[in-house]
Backbone as CSV, one residue per row, in Angstrom:
resi,resn,N_x,N_y,N_z,CA_x,CA_y,CA_z,C_x,C_y,C_z
1,MET,34.899,26.025,-21.827,33.639,26.224,-21.192,33.711,27.497,-20.273
2,THR,32.749,28.379,-20.468,32.753,29.588,-19.516,32.364,29.225,-18.104
3,ASP,32.655,30.173,-17.201,32.346,30.006,-15.779,30.903,29.758,-15.608
4,VAL,30.065,30.625,-16.290,28.547,30.486,-16.274,28.085,29.054,-16.731
5,GLN,28.642,28.624,-17.903,28.189,27.304,-18.407,28.648,26.155,-17.415
6,GLN,29.837,26.345,-16.741,30.268,25.328,-15.896,29.492,25.302,-14.607
7,THR,29.020,26.513,-14.152,28.139,26.555,-12.959,26.798,25.902,-13.255
8,GLU,26.229,26.268,-14.455,24.995,25.646,-14.757,25.045,24.037,-14.930
9,SER,26.198,23.621,-15.504,26.348,22.231,-15.665,26.488,21.535,-14.268
10,GLU,27.197,22.126,-13.350,27.331,21.617,-12.049,25.987,21.646,-11.326
11,SER,25.150,22.650,-11.518,23.887,22.710,-10.872,22.922,21.613,-11.366
12,ILE,22.980,21.371,-12.738,22.203,20.256,-13.261,22.552,18.920,-12.727
13,VAL,23.868,18.722,-12.628,24.402,17.480,-12.078,23.868,17.296,-10.621
14,ASP,24.005,18.387,-9.832,23.610,18.339,-8.409,22.107,18.042,-8.239
15,GLN,21.301,18.716,-9.162,19.856,18.460,-9.124,19.537,16.990,-9.448
16,ASP,20.225,16.406,-10.507,19.997,14.970,-10.898,20.422,14.107,-9.716
17,ALA,21.443,14.402,-9.018,21.965,13.547,-7.875,20.826,13.637,-6.727
18,ALA,20.354,14.855,-6.565,19.393,15.001,-5.477,18.167,14.166,-5.785
19,THR,17.640,14.237,-7.024,16.520,13.513,-7.542,16.707,12.005,-7.303
20,ALA,17.940,11.527,-7.688,18.129,10.100,-7.655,18.209,9.704,-6.149
21,ASP,18.778,10.574,-5.200,18.883,10.273,-3.761,17.494,10.188,-3.212
22,ALA,16.523,11.115,-3.636,15.151,11.114,-3.122,14.470,9.926,-3.586
23,ALA,14.630,9.544,-4.815,13.902,8.305,-5.299,14.425,7.089,-4.618
24,GLU,15.718,7.075,-4.299,16.248,5.839,-3.630,15.777,5.734,-2.245
25,SER,15.549,6.951,-1.550,15.047,6.941,-0.159,13.669,6.482,-0.145
26,THR,12.821,6.932,-1.128,11.467,6.517,-1.141,11.300,5.057,-1.307
27,ASP,12.079,4.523,-2.251,12.188,3.022,-2.559,12.610,2.324,-1.299
28,SER,13.620,2.851,-0.575,14.069,2.176,0.681,13.045,2.204,1.668
29,ALA,12.301,3.243,1.824,11.212,3.328,2.902,10.085,2.336,2.549
30,ALA,9.724,2.236,1.270,8.680,1.299,0.899,9.194,-0.150,1.153
31,ALA,10.400,-0.443,0.786,11.014,-1.709,1.069,10.971,-2.110,2.362
32,ALA,11.377,-1.107,3.244,11.440,-1.312,4.770,10.086,-1.711,5.276
33,SER,9.043,-0.964,4.745,7.671,-1.257,5.310,7.319,-2.681,4.944
34,ASN,7.590,-3.081,3.673,7.259,-4.452,3.280,8.032,-5.460,4.090
35,ASP,9.333,-5.190,4.353,10.169,-6.180,5.098,9.632,-6.304,6.594
36,VAL,9.240,-5.260,7.134,8.723,-5.397,8.569,7.493,-6.244,8.619
37,GLU,6.551,-6.024,7.699,5.320,-6.913,7.703,5.736,-8.373,7.356
38,THR,6.635,-8.532,6.405,6.980,-9.743,5.959,7.686,-10.581,7.143
39,ALA,8.586,-9.903,7.811,9.346,-10.504,8.927,8.308,-11.141,9.895
40,GLY,7.269,-10.389,10.224,6.288,-10.931,11.220,5.673,-12.124,10.664
41,GLU,5.364,-12.213,9.412,4.698,-13.332,8.751,5.564,-14.617,8.815
42,VAL,6.864,-14.384,8.428,7.793,-15.477,8.362,8.066,-16.101,9.642
43,ALA,8.167,-15.187,10.670,8.403,-15.633,12.095,7.212,-16.187,12.652
44,GLY,6.055,-15.966,12.165,4.857,-16.506,12.794,4.341,-15.617,13.838
45,GLU,4.906,-14.344,13.949,4.515,-13.459,14.996,4.686,-12.022,14.505
46,SER,4.092,-11.065,15.165,4.149,-9.683,14.750,5.517,-9.193,14.952
47,ALA,6.051,-8.374,13.961,7.401,-7.836,13.962,7.352,-6.532,14.710
48,TYR,6.289,-6.093,15.231,6.173,-4.865,15.964,5.055,-4.984,16.949
49,ALA,4.989,-4.023,17.909,3.994,-4.048,18.933,2.650,-3.750,18.352
50,GLU,1.661,-4.644,18.625,0.352,-4.336,18.123,-0.191,-3.107,18.668
51,PRO,-0.672,-2.218,17.840,-1.161,-0.944,18.307,-2.440,-1.128,19.184
52,THR,-2.520,-0.262,20.099,-3.698,-0.242,21.015,-4.824,0.631,20.226
53,ALA,-6.098,0.600,20.756,-7.139,1.342,20.211,-6.811,2.875,20.119
54,ALA,-6.339,3.241,21.233,-5.912,4.732,21.261,-4.882,5.096,20.232
55,GLN,-3.896,4.159,20.068,-2.846,4.498,19.094,-3.363,4.419,17.690
56,LEU,-4.384,3.557,17.460,-4.901,3.567,16.107,-5.761,4.760,15.835
57,ASP,-6.458,5.212,17.000,-7.200,6.510,16.736,-6.260,7.688,16.512
58,GLN,-5.115,7.640,17.161,-4.148,8.714,16.876,-3.612,8.624,15.439
59,GLU,-3.395,7.439,14.945,-2.954,7.309,13.541,-3.941,7.771,12.596
60,GLY,-5.193,7.505,12.782,-6.273,7.887,12.031,-6.419,9.464,11.992
61,ASP,-6.340,10.034,13.118,-6.334,11.521,13.131,-5.175,12.147,12.369
62,ILE,-4.006,11.736,12.619,-2.909,12.266,11.943,-2.999,12.065,10.381
63,ALA,-3.392,10.845,10.037,-3.513,10.528,8.569,-4.612,11.411,7.995
64,ALA,-5.698,11.566,8.648,-6.853,12.364,8.146,-6.330,13.874,7.872
65,ASP,-5.617,14.400,8.918,-5.080,15.723,8.776,-4.151,15.820,7.594
66,TYR,-3.350,14.902,7.406,-2.313,14.842,6.306,-3.102,14.829,4.904
67,ILE,-4.056,13.971,4.830,-4.793,13.863,3.557,-5.680,15.075,3.251
68,GLU,-6.272,15.666,4.375,-7.003,16.886,4.154,-6.221,17.987,3.618
69,GLU,-4.988,18.151,4.282,-4.103,19.200,3.710,-3.680,18.904,2.318
70,LEU,-3.421,17.605,1.911,-3.166,17.382,0.448,-4.266,17.687,-0.418
71,LEU,-5.480,17.360,0.056,-6.663,17.723,-0.818,-6.786,19.150,-0.986
72,ASP,-6.583,19.895,0.124,-6.720,21.360,0.002,-5.614,22.012,-0.977
73,ILE,-4.396,21.514,-0.914,-3.359,21.908,-1.759,-3.655,21.616,-3.262
74,ALA,-4.219,20.441,-3.450,-4.605,20.086,-4.881,-5.914,20.562,-5.280
75,ASP,-6.655,21.212,-4.404,-7.965,21.838,-4.604,-8.982,20.673,-5.138
76,ILE,-8.924,19.583,-4.427,-9.787,18.417,-4.713,-10.856,18.260,-3.573
77,ASP,-12.013,17.990,-3.881,-13.094,17.844,-2.881,-13.129,16.338,-2.465
78,GLY,-13.349,16.238,-1.159,-13.478,14.817,-0.651,-13.860,14.792,0.851
79,ASP,-14.665,13.832,1.177,-14.981,13.672,2.650,-14.206,12.478,3.197
80,ILE,-13.592,12.651,4.314,-12.697,11.723,4.971,-13.312,10.933,6.173
81,ASP,-13.378,9.707,6.091,-13.900,8.883,7.167,-12.747,8.010,7.786
82,ILE,-12.704,7.978,9.082,-11.799,7.205,9.842,-12.387,5.945,10.446
83,ASP,-11.730,4.785,10.341,-12.281,3.521,10.932,-11.102,2.695,11.304
84,THR,-11.266,1.553,12.055,-10.262,0.659,12.354,-10.825,-0.747,11.900
85,ARG,-9.929,-1.485,11.272,-10.291,-2.865,10.849,-9.141,-3.796,10.965
86,ASN,-9.309,-4.819,11.620,-8.250,-5.930,11.799,-6.978,-5.329,12.204
87,GLY,-7.072,-4.519,13.262,-5.774,-3.883,13.858,-5.147,-2.882,13.106
88,ARG,-5.815,-2.228,12.081,-5.295,-1.239,11.208,-6.231,0.002,11.240
89,SER,-5.557,1.282,11.022,-6.413,2.379,10.797,-6.816,2.311,9.253
90,TYR,-8.070,2.674,9.110,-8.553,2.624,7.677,-9.201,3.988,7.431
91,ILE,-8.467,4.663,6.429,-8.864,6.031,6.012,-9.559,5.940,4.683
92,SER,-10.743,6.468,4.607,-11.427,6.405,3.165,-11.837,7.796,2.875
93,VAL,-11.587,8.152,1.578,-11.995,9.504,1.018,-12.955,9.285,-0.099
94,ASN,-14.110,9.885,0.069,-15.207,9.826,-0.883,-15.782,11.118,-1.315
95,ALA,-16.427,11.189,-2.401,-17.056,12.418,-2.943,-18.147,12.089,-3.918
96,GLY,-18.868,13.020,-4.285,-19.895,12.774,-5.359,-19.329,12.575,-6.731
97,GLU,-20.187,12.055,-7.554,-19.611,11.697,-8.947,-19.166,12.878,-9.748
98,GLU,-19.660,14.064,-9.478,-19.212,15.235,-10.118,-17.966,15.947,-9.649
99,THR,-17.281,15.280,-8.735,-16.067,15.938,-8.240,-14.864,15.464,-8.983
100,ASN,-13.681,15.975,-8.667,-12.474,15.601,-9.391,-11.570,14.688,-8.448
101,LEU,-12.280,14.051,-7.561,-11.514,13.024,-6.721,-10.963,11.940,-7.579
102,ARG,-11.565,11.538,-8.605,-11.109,10.468,-9.392,-9.663,10.652,-9.940
103,LEU,-9.236,11.914,-9.840,-7.804,12.100,-10.256,-6.770,11.395,-9.336
104,LEU,-7.249,11.062,-8.112,-6.411,10.384,-7.115,-6.770,8.932,-6.902
105,SER,-7.811,8.464,-7.581,-8.328,7.177,-7.346,-7.799,6.003,-8.107
106,LYS,-6.751,6.240,-8.875,-6.035,5.222,-9.695,-5.205,4.407,-8.673
107,PRO,-5.181,3.054,-8.861,-4.442,2.163,-8.052,-3.070,2.620,-7.594
108,ASP,-2.323,2.909,-8.647,-0.870,3.186,-8.414,-0.855,4.607,-7.579
109,THR,-1.716,5.454,-7.826,-1.726,6.716,-7.152,-2.121,6.493,-5.704
110,VAL,-3.102,5.677,-5.449,-3.619,5.412,-4.084,-2.407,4.766,-3.280
111,THR,-1.761,3.754,-3.934,-0.636,3.090,-3.271,0.493,4.049,-2.867
112,ALA,0.758,5.083,-3.775,1.802,5.922,-3.491,1.416,6.919,-2.337
113,LEU,0.145,7.408,-2.371,-0.354,8.333,-1.343,-0.511,7.508,0.002
114,GLN,-0.776,6.250,-0.056,-0.818,5.478,1.180,0.582,5.406,1.810
115,GLU,1.610,5.134,1.049,2.982,5.086,1.577,3.341,6.341,2.142
116,LEU,3.064,7.516,1.428,3.360,8.774,1.992,2.658,9.136,3.231
117,THR,1.356,8.742,3.370,0.576,8.920,4.576,1.117,8.150,5.738
118,ARG,1.489,6.859,5.464,2.111,6.034,6.560,3.513,6.673,7.030
119,LEU,4.180,7.211,6.184,5.446,7.987,6.511,5.196,9.130,7.364
120,ALA,4.058,9.876,7.016,3.688,11.088,7.748,3.300,10.643,9.112
121,VAL,2.629,9.592,9.336,2.074,9.135,10.588,3.347,8.736,11.441
122,GLN,4.241,7.880,10.722,5.416,7.374,11.463,6.282,8.590,11.954
123,SER,6.385,9.615,11.219,7.299,10.683,11.640,6.707,11.452,12.857
124,LYS,5.423,11.328,13.054,4.863,11.982,14.303,4.671,10.973,15.559
125,THR,4.531,9.727,15.196,4.246,8.782,16.251,5.578,8.045,16.661
126,GLY,6.530,8.018,15.749,7.701,7.148,15.985,7.450,5.609,15.843
127,SER,6.300,5.212,15.401,5.978,3.851,15.263,5.499,3.528,13.858
128,PHE,5.921,2.317,13.383,5.563,1.855,12.127,4.081,1.838,11.926
129,SER,3.595,2.200,10.825,2.107,2.227,10.448,1.718,1.371,9.325
130,ARG,0.665,0.629,9.502,0.075,-0.179,8.487,-1.307,0.259,8.119
131,LEU,-1.555,1.555,8.147,-2.868,1.971,7.869,-3.176,1.838,6.391
132,ILE,-4.475,1.803,6.117,-4.888,1.471,4.767,-5.690,2.696,4.259
133,LEU,-5.325,3.099,2.997,-6.009,4.317,2.479,-6.912,3.887,1.320
134,ASP,-8.069,4.316,1.357,-9.056,4.014,0.166,-9.458,5.361,-0.414
135,ILE,-9.365,5.577,-1.583,-9.863,6.714,-2.334,-10.900,6.492,-3.343
136,GLY,-12.155,6.986,-3.207,-13.157,6.863,-4.233,-13.503,5.353,-4.532
137,GLY,-13.455,4.462,-3.513,-13.762,3.120,-3.736,-12.673,2.277,-4.369
138,SER,-11.417,2.721,-4.316,-10.359,2.111,-5.027,-10.074,0.679,-4.453
139,ARG,-10.333,0.541,-3.106,-10.050,-0.714,-2.562,-11.114,-1.756,-2.953
140,ASP,-12.322,-1.356,-3.115,-13.298,-2.339,-3.718,-13.044,-2.721,-5.087
141,ALA,-12.487,-1.778,-5.897,-12.135,-2.044,-7.270,-10.918,-3.015,-7.316
142,ARG,-9.919,-2.799,-6.355,-8.808,-3.734,-6.239,-9.193,-5.115,-5.780
143,GLN,-10.215,-5.229,-4.926,-10.666,-6.515,-4.402,-11.288,-7.268,-5.540
144,ALA,-11.942,-6.565,-6.405,-12.644,-7.249,-7.587,-11.589,-7.745,-8.546
145,GLU,-10.381,-7.019,-8.686,-9.270,-7.507,-9.505,-8.723,-8.715,-8.883
146,LEU,-8.482,-8.734,-7.552,-7.912,-9.812,-6.891,-8.753,-11.087,-7.031
147,ALA,-10.073,-10.903,-7.014,-10.980,-11.981,-7.100,-10.875,-12.576,-8.504
148,GLU,-10.643,-11.751,-9.529,-10.607,-12.262,-10.880,-9.146,-12.975,-10.994
149,LEU,-8.070,-12.518,-10.370,-6.727,-13.207,-10.396,-6.949,-14.558,-9.725
150,VAL,-7.681,-14.666,-8.632,-7.879,-15.931,-8.009,-8.698,-16.866,-8.869
151,ALA,-9.672,-16.293,-9.545,-10.525,-17.144,-10.400,-9.755,-17.844,-11.601
152,ARG,-8.847,-16.979,-12.184,-7.997,-17.520,-13.202,-6.985,-18.537,-12.786
153,ALA,-6.504,-18.318,-11.451,-5.551,-19.298,-10.932,-6.280,-20.558,-10.627
154,ILE,-7.467,-20.567,-10.126,-8.189,-21.737,-9.767,-8.516,-22.599,-11.081
155,THR,-8.817,-21.739,-12.137,-9.067,-22.415,-13.487,-7.893,-23.242,-13.877
156,ARG,-6.656,-22.673,-13.619,-5.443,-23.439,-14.023,-5.247,-24.734,-13.303
157,ILE,-5.656,-24.633,-11.950,-5.568,-25.863,-11.060,-6.632,-26.867,-11.571
158,GLU,-7.806,-26.390,-11.907,-8.788,-27.299,-12.345,-8.476,-27.971,-13.654
159,GLU,-7.512,-27.288,-14.346,-7.168,-27.819,-15.741,-5.938,-28.732,-15.513
160,GLY,-5.508,-28.965,-14.379,-4.404,-29.857,-14.154,-3.157,-29.386,-13.450
161,ALA,-3.036,-28.008,-13.225,-1.810,-27.611,-12.564,-1.900,-27.960,-11.107
162,GLU,-0.699,-28.301,-10.540,-0.650,-28.662,-9.134,-0.856,-27.499,-8.205
163,GLN,-0.447,-26.276,-8.689,-0.566,-25.047,-7.916,-0.508,-23.872,-8.980
164,ALA,-0.947,-22.710,-8.400,-0.850,-21.505,-9.143,-0.367,-20.391,-8.236
165,ALA,0.611,-19.692,-8.687,1.210,-18.579,-7.920,0.699,-17.288,-8.513
166,LEU,0.321,-16.306,-7.551,-0.055,-15.017,-8.019,1.107,-14.035,-7.868
167,PRO,0.993,-12.777,-8.442,2.080,-11.843,-8.424,2.375,-11.375,-6.958
168,PRO,3.434,-10.882,-6.680,3.866,-10.338,-5.320,2.795,-9.169,-4.957
169,MET,2.468,-9.272,-3.699,1.476,-8.244,-3.190,1.849,-7.769,-1.808
170,SER,1.167,-6.786,-1.322,1.289,-6.331,0.083,0.626,-7.340,0.966
171,SER,0.994,-7.290,2.248,0.351,-8.235,3.154,-1.158,-8.053,3.290
172,TYR,-1.622,-6.795,3.111,-3.025,-6.498,3.131,-3.752,-7.221,1.986
173,GLU,-3.157,-7.053,0.796,-3.773,-7.665,-0.308,-3.713,-9.225,-0.343
174,ARG,-2.618,-9.749,0.207,-2.550,-11.200,0.329,-3.533,-11.775,1.426
175,LYS,-3.811,-11.012,2.407,-4.930,-11.387,3.346,-6.262,-11.419,2.553
176,LEU,-6.549,-10.452,1.740,-7.769,-10.500,0.882,-7.802,-11.679,0.094
177,VAL,-6.634,-12.016,-0.519,-6.558,-13.214,-1.483,-6.836,-14.442,-0.706
178,HIS,-6.219,-14.615,0.503,-6.451,-15.787,1.322,-8.009,-15.972,1.696
179,ASP,-8.628,-14.897,1.947,-10.092,-14.925,2.252,-10.764,-15.445,1.057
180,ILE,-10.507,-14.865,-0.093,-11.266,-15.204,-1.370,-11.009,-16.658,-1.717
181,VAL,-9.821,-17.093,-1.618,-9.372,-18.514,-1.932,-10.130,-19.500,-1.009
182,SER,-10.210,-19.132,0.314,-10.877,-19.975,1.326,-12.385,-20.075,0.899
183,GLU,-12.947,-19.009,0.523,-14.343,-18.967,0.167,-14.642,-19.921,-1.056
184,ARG,-13.724,-20.004,-1.972,-13.746,-20.838,-3.102,-13.442,-22.275,-2.805
185,GLY,-12.984,-22.648,-1.617,-12.750,-23.973,-1.186,-11.373,-24.505,-1.509
186,TYR,-10.452,-23.532,-1.704,-9.053,-23.915,-1.966,-8.073,-23.457,-0.814
187,VAL,-6.879,-23.811,-0.961,-5.890,-23.551,0.063,-4.890,-22.533,-0.496
188,SER,-4.379,-21.592,0.261,-3.373,-20.668,-0.073,-2.336,-20.481,1.011
189,ASN,-1.204,-20.088,0.584,-0.109,-19.761,1.609,0.837,-18.703,0.932
190,SER,1.540,-17.953,1.760,2.420,-16.907,1.351,3.771,-17.527,1.235
191,GLN,4.489,-17.236,0.238,5.885,-17.629,0.008,6.697,-16.466,-0.431
192,GLY,8.104,-16.691,-0.266,9.003,-15.522,-0.653,9.251,-14.659,0.408
193,GLU,10.140,-13.692,0.190,10.391,-12.590,1.149,10.449,-11.186,0.569
194,GLY,10.120,-10.305,1.427,10.337,-8.889,1.015,9.353,-8.521,-0.109
195,ARG,9.799,-7.809,-1.080,8.968,-7.539,-2.230,8.578,-8.602,-3.156
196,ASP,9.123,-9.777,-2.903,8.905,-11.095,-3.616,7.777,-11.873,-3.000
197,ARG,7.318,-11.433,-1.789,6.259,-12.229,-1.028,5.028,-12.298,-1.894
198,HIS,4.560,-13.555,-2.240,3.317,-13.755,-2.967,2.592,-14.888,-2.467
199,THR,1.400,-15.088,-3.113,0.451,-16.194,-2.651,0.509,-17.278,-3.612
200,VAL,0.538,-18.584,-3.126,0.473,-19.796,-3.929,-0.830,-20.531,-3.515
201,ILE,-1.684,-20.850,-4.495,-2.882,-21.573,-4.330,-2.786,-22.901,-4.751
202,THR,-3.331,-23.851,-3.894,-3.364,-25.236,-4.232,-4.860,-25.908,-3.909
203,ALA,-5.024,-27.040,-4.425,-6.382,-27.700,-4.203,-6.467,-28.118,-2.676
204,ALA,-7.575,-28.133,-2.163,-7.809,-28.427,-0.742,-7.394,-29.892,-0.536
């Protein structure tokens, strides 16, 4: 092997290693976020200091700036609104039907961007963030999907099952599920830990 070939080979190996390290770091950050929220639920108390109104406003401003910069880089149009709901900053990005915002509104994309935005906020505030990001009504669409999951689970119970378990979800989505289940007259509770934390539904 020539010196040039060896150098190129070593460069490729180094790039692959760097990519693997970056992916592992992102996964670790996401897992840590889930574990912090889960720890609070399992212990029956918050695992971090509940943010004040001023801190939530700061989170929202930082997140909005981050999202705005991302939209500018991607040349995507969108109007950003900041709100607070249930002790969380809520950032929604909307635009008209003729815009290209739909490129970012797929559930997996929104989830990834939400995690990146949380990390951006945390890097500036030094505090764990539980902000929620909605792009083009993605959260409403997800809530409709959750309602359908609950409906199918309840059907299994009505057909004789003692309980029905839903797939693992974030604490925010589990809260939505608990509300939907309660409205249907059934009982739900969260089980498992970390990324395996999920909701189990039973008859009242």
